C-alpha positions as CSV (number, residue, x, y, z in Angstrom):
1,M,61.0,231.5,32.8
2,S,58.5,230.1,30.6
3,S,60.5,230.6,27.7
4,I,63.8,228.6,28.8
5,I,61.4,225.5,29.5
6,T,59.9,226.4,25.8
7,S,63.4,226.6,24.3
8,I,64.7,222.9,26.3
9,K,61.4,221.8,25.0
10,D,62.0,222.4,21.3
11,L,65.6,221.7,21.5
12,I,64.5,218.1,22.7
13,A,61.9,218.0,20.2
14,S,64.7,218.9,17.5
15,I,67.2,216.2,18.8
16,F,64.2,213.6,18.2
17,E,63.4,214.7,15.0
18,V,67.0,214.6,13.8
19,I,67.1,210.9,15.3
20,F,64.1,210.0,13.8
21,S,65.1,211.7,10.7
22,I,68.3,209.5,10.4
23,F,66.8,206.3,10.9
24,H,64.1,207.5,8.5
25,T,66.9,208.2,5.8
26,A,69.1,205.1,6.7
27,F,65.4,202.6,6.2
28,D,64.7,205.0,3.0
29,A,68.1,204.5,1.4
30,V,68.2,200.5,2.4
31,Y,64.5,200.1,0.8
32,G,65.5,201.8,-2.1
33,L,69.0,199.6,-2.8
34,L,66.5,196.3,-1.8
35,H,63.7,197.9,-4.6
36,A,66.6,198.2,-7.1
37,C,68.1,195.0,-6.8
38,I,65.1,193.0,-7.0
39,G,63.9,195.2,-9.6
40,F,67.3,194.4,-11.4
41,V,66.3,190.8,-11.1
42,V,62.7,190.5,-12.1
43,G,63.7,193.1,-15.1
44,T,66.5,190.4,-16.1
45,I,63.9,187.6,-15.7
46,K,61.7,189.2,-17.7
47,M,64.0,190.3,-20.4
48,A,65.2,187.1,-21.0
49,L,61.5,185.5,-21.0
50,Y,60.5,188.6,-23.5
51,T,63.9,187.5,-26.1
52,V,63.1,184.0,-26.1
53,G,59.3,184.7,-27.0
54,D,59.8,187.0,-29.5
55,S,62.7,184.7,-31.1
56,L,60.1,181.7,-31.2
57,K,57.8,184.3,-32.7
58,A,60.4,185.3,-35.3
59,L,61.4,181.3,-35.8
60,G,57.9,180.8,-36.0
61,G,57.5,183.7,-39.1
62,V,60.3,182.2,-40.6
63,G,59.3,178.9,-40.3
64,K,56.0,179.6,-41.7
65,F,57.8,181.3,-44.8
66,I,60.2,177.9,-45.1
67,A,56.7,175.9,-44.9
68,S,55.0,178.0,-47.5
69,N,58.2,177.9,-49.9
70,F,58.4,174.4,-49.3
71,V,54.7,173.8,-50.6
72,V,55.5,175.8,-53.4
73,I,58.6,174.1,-54.6
74,A,56.7,171.0,-53.9
75,L,53.8,172.0,-56.1
76,I,55.9,172.7,-58.6
77,A,58.0,169.1,-58.9
78,G,54.7,167.6,-58.7
79,G,53.6,169.1,-61.8
80,A,56.8,168.7,-63.6
81,Y,56.4,165.0,-62.6
82,G,53.1,165.0,-63.8
83,Y,54.0,166.5,-67.0
84,L,56.8,164.1,-67.6
85,Q,54.0,161.2,-66.9
86,Y,51.4,162.6,-69.5
87,Q,54.2,163.1,-72.2
88,R,55.4,159.2,-71.7
89,R,51.7,158.1,-71.7
90,Q,51.3,159.7,-75.0
91,G,54.3,158.2,-76.6
92,R,56.5,161.2,-76.9
93,T,59.8,161.5,-75.6
94,V,61.2,164.6,-73.6
95,R,64.6,165.9,-74.1
96,V,66.8,168.0,-72.4
97,G,69.9,168.9,-74.2
98,E,71.1,166.0,-75.8
99,K,69.4,163.6,-73.0
100,K,66.2,161.7,-72.9
101,L,64.3,162.1,-70.0
102,N,62.3,159.0,-70.6
């Protein structure tokens, strides 16, 4: 008689465990889906921010390169202008091909 009661008790416990397991699995599935969706949205936003930030860093590097080239070209132009002014003050003419520059 006690084995029948124990068996019924185990059967009822197993039924509750199955029901609890089904709810637990459903909750885990919904939680996993929400977690994946939120991770996707956050990941997309982070990717966009990193892309913009890295593009600005690259643009900063290109900007520095262009600025340094501009400085070098300005120094060369200033030196050429100074040379031409020096030659003019000395009374010498500077010829390029058949043209006089001053």
